FITOR-444299 format. One line per 3 residues: number of its first residue (from 1); their letters; for each residue x, y, z of N, C-alpha, C. Coordinates in pm, whole numbers, plus 32768, in hexadecimal, padded with zeros to 4 digits. Example, Ala and Ser with C-alpha at 12.3 -4.5 7.8 and 13.67 -1.06 7.14 Angstrom:
1> as> 8527 7DC7 830C 84CE 7E3E 830C 8528 7EB6 830C | 8505 7F1F 82C4 8557 7F96 82CA 850A 8003 8313 $
end
This chain:
1> mkk> B7FC 6F78 9CDE B80C 6F81 9D6C B826 6EF8 9DA9 | B7F5 6E91 9D67 B80D 6E09 9D99 B8A2 6DE9 9D96 | B8E7 6E1C 9D30 B978 6E06 9D27 B9C0 6E4B 9D9A $
4> vea> B994 6EC4 9DBD B9CF 6F0E 9E2C B9B5 6EC4 9EAE | B93A 6E95 9EC2 B918 6E4A 9F3B B96D 6DCB 9F47 | B97D 6D83 9ED8 B9CC 6D08 9EDA BA5E 6D25 9EFB $
7> rlr> BA93 6D8F 9EC1 BB1F 6DB3 9EDA BB33 6DDE 9F6C | BAD3 6E29 9FA2 BADB 6E53 A02E BAD2 6DDA A08B | BA7E 6D78 A068 BA72 6CFF A0B9 BAF9 6CB6 A0C0 $
10> klg> BB40 6CB1 A04F BBC5 6C71 A04C BC28 6CBB A0A7 | BC17 6D3E A0B2 BC70 6D8F A105 BC48 6D8E A199 | BBD7 6D4D A1B8 BBAB 6D45 A243 BB49 6DB1 A26C $
13> ypl> BB0D 6DF2 A20C BAA8 6E59 A226 BA23 6E2E A1E5 | B9DB 6DD2 A222 B95C 6DA8 A1E5 B8F9 6E1C A1E4 | B8B7 6E2F A175 B85E 6EA1 A166 B7EE 6E7E A107 $
16> dfr> B776 6EAC A127 B704 6EA2 A0CC B6D1 6F30 A0BA | B6E9 6F6A A045 B6C5 6FF5 A02C B62E 700C A03B | B5DE 6FA5 A01E B54D 6FB5 A028 B51F 6FC9 A0B7 $
19> klk> B56D 6F9D A119 B546 6FAA A1A5 B575 702D A1E4 | B5CC 7076 A1A0 B5FB 70F6 A1D5 B592 7161 A1C4 | B584 71B6 A228 B528 7227 A220 B578 72A4 A200 $
22> ave> B536 7307 A1C6 B57B 7381 A199 B5BE 73CC A20C | B585 73C8 A282 B5BD 7413 A2F2 B607 73BA A355 | B61C 733C A332 B662 72E0 A38C B6F7 7301 A392 $
25> rvp> B72D 72FB A409 B7BC 7316 A41A B80B 7294 A407 | B878 72A1 A3BF B8D4 7231 A3AD B960 7262 A3D1 | B9B8 7208 A3FC BA40 7233 A41D BA84 7274 A3A4 $
28> lnf> BAD5 72D7 A3BE BB17 7322 A353 BB70 72C8 A2FE | BBB9 726C A33D BC0F 7214 A2EE BBBD 71BB A292 | BB42 719E A2B9 BAEA 714D A265 BAC3 719C A1E8 $
31> sys> BAA5 721B A1F8 BA82 7270 A186 BAF6 727A A123 | BB70 7288 A159 BBE6 728C A103 BBF6 720A A0B7 | BBDE 719C A0FA BBEC 7119 A0BA BB8A 710A A046 $
34> vvl> BB0F 7139 A059 BAAC 7130 9FEE BADA 7180 9F74 | BB0C 71F8 9F8B BB39 724B 9F1A BBB1 720B 9ED4 | BC10 71D9 9F20 BC86 719B 9EE3 BC62 711D 9E95 $
37> var> BC0A 70CD 9ECB BBE1 7053 9E83 BB91 7078 9E07 | BB36 70D9 9E13 BAE8 7105 9D9F BB44 713E 9D33 | BBAC 7185 9D5E BC0D 71BD 9CFE BC4D 714D 9CAC $
40> evf> BC70 70E2 9CF0 BCAF 7071 9CAB BC4A 7026 9C52 | BBD5 700D 9C87 BB70 6FBF 9C3D BB3F 700A 9BC2 | BB25 708C 9BCF BAEF 70DA 9B61 BB58 7122 9B0D $
43> nwr> BBD7 710A 9B2C BC47 7148 9AE2 BC3E 71E1 9AE3 | BC1D 7219 9B56 BC18 72A9 9B65 BCA4 72E2 9B6D | BCB4 735D 9B3D BD32 73A5 9B4A BD29 73FB 9BC8 $
46> dsd> BD9A 7430 9BF2 BD9A 748A 9C66 BD42 7503 9C4D | BD42 7534 9BD2 BCF0 75A9 9BB1 BC5B 758A 9BBE | BC33 750F 9BA1 BBA6 74E9 9BB0 BB7C 74F1 9C42 $
49> ifd> BBD0 74C1 9C9A BBB1 74C5 9D29 BBB3 7556 9D5B | BC10 75A5 9D2C BC17 7632 9D50 BB97 767B 9D26 | BB6B 7662 9CAB BAF0 76A1 9C79 BA77 7674 9CC8 $
52> mgn> BA74 75F5 9CEE BA06 75C1 9D3D B9FF 7609 9DC4 | BA72 7621 9E00 BA77 7669 9E7F BA4B 76FA 9E71 | BA71 7738 9E04 BA48 77C3 9DEC B9B2 77CF 9DD6 $
55> nap> B976 776B 9D98 B8E8 776F 9D79 B890 773C 9DEB | B8C9 76FE 9E4F B87A 76C3 9EBB B81E 7726 9F00 | B84B 77A0 9F21 B7F0 77FE 9F63 B777 7823 9F0E $
58> eys> B784 781E 9E8A B714 783F 9E33 B6A3 77DA 9E41 | B6C5 775D 9E5E B663 76F2 9E61 B646 76C0 9EEE | B683 76F9 9F52 B674 76CD 9FDB B5E6 76E7 A00E $
61> fvv> B5A9 7682 A049 B523 768F A082 B520 76FA A0EE | B586 76FB A142 B58B 775C A1AF B594 77EA A179 | B5E6 77FF A116 B5F4 7884 A0DB B571 78AF A09A $
64> kma> B530 7854 A054 B4B0 7875 A015 B448 789D A07C | B441 7852 A0EA B3E0 7871 A153 B401 78F7 A195 | B480 7910 A1AB B4A8 798E A1E9 B483 7A03 A18E $
67> mky> B49C 79F5 A110 B47B 7A60 A0B1 B3E5 7A75 A0AB | B39B 7A09 A0B3 B30A 7A12 A0A5 B2C8 7A54 A11F | B2F4 7A2E A196 B2B0 7A5C A20E B2F6 7ACD A25A $
70> lls> B379 7AD0 A257 B3C0 7B34 A2A4 B3C8 7BBC A25E | B3C2 7BBB A1DC B3CF 7C38 A193 B348 7C78 A171 | B2DD 7C34 A191 B25A 7C69 A174 B215 7C91 A1F6 $
73> tkk> B20B 7D13 A20E B1CA 7D41 A289 B134 7D22 A286 | B0FA 7D21 A213 B06B 7D02 A207 B04F 7C74 A238 | B0A2 7C14 A20F B090 7B88 A239 B0B2 7B76 A2CC $
76> nf> B10F 7BC4 A2FE B132 7BB9 A38B B0C0 7BE3 A3E6 | B073 7C46 A3BC B002 7C74 A40C AF8A 7C1C A3F4 $
end
């Protein structure tokens, strides 16, 4: 991740991943930049990024919380 941070700094997007919070909003173009830089740094293929996007809902904190509390009437009461 240090390589990604360094590369983003060179592009004019200074970032410290340790300071980001899970629910913090960032500009959309910034998110794209992180993925594109990570793709280059880690030598990801397009299919790797596609698979990552498909799997994101499985691991999303918001989705997990929604499944845990919204689908259980017992916990809601």
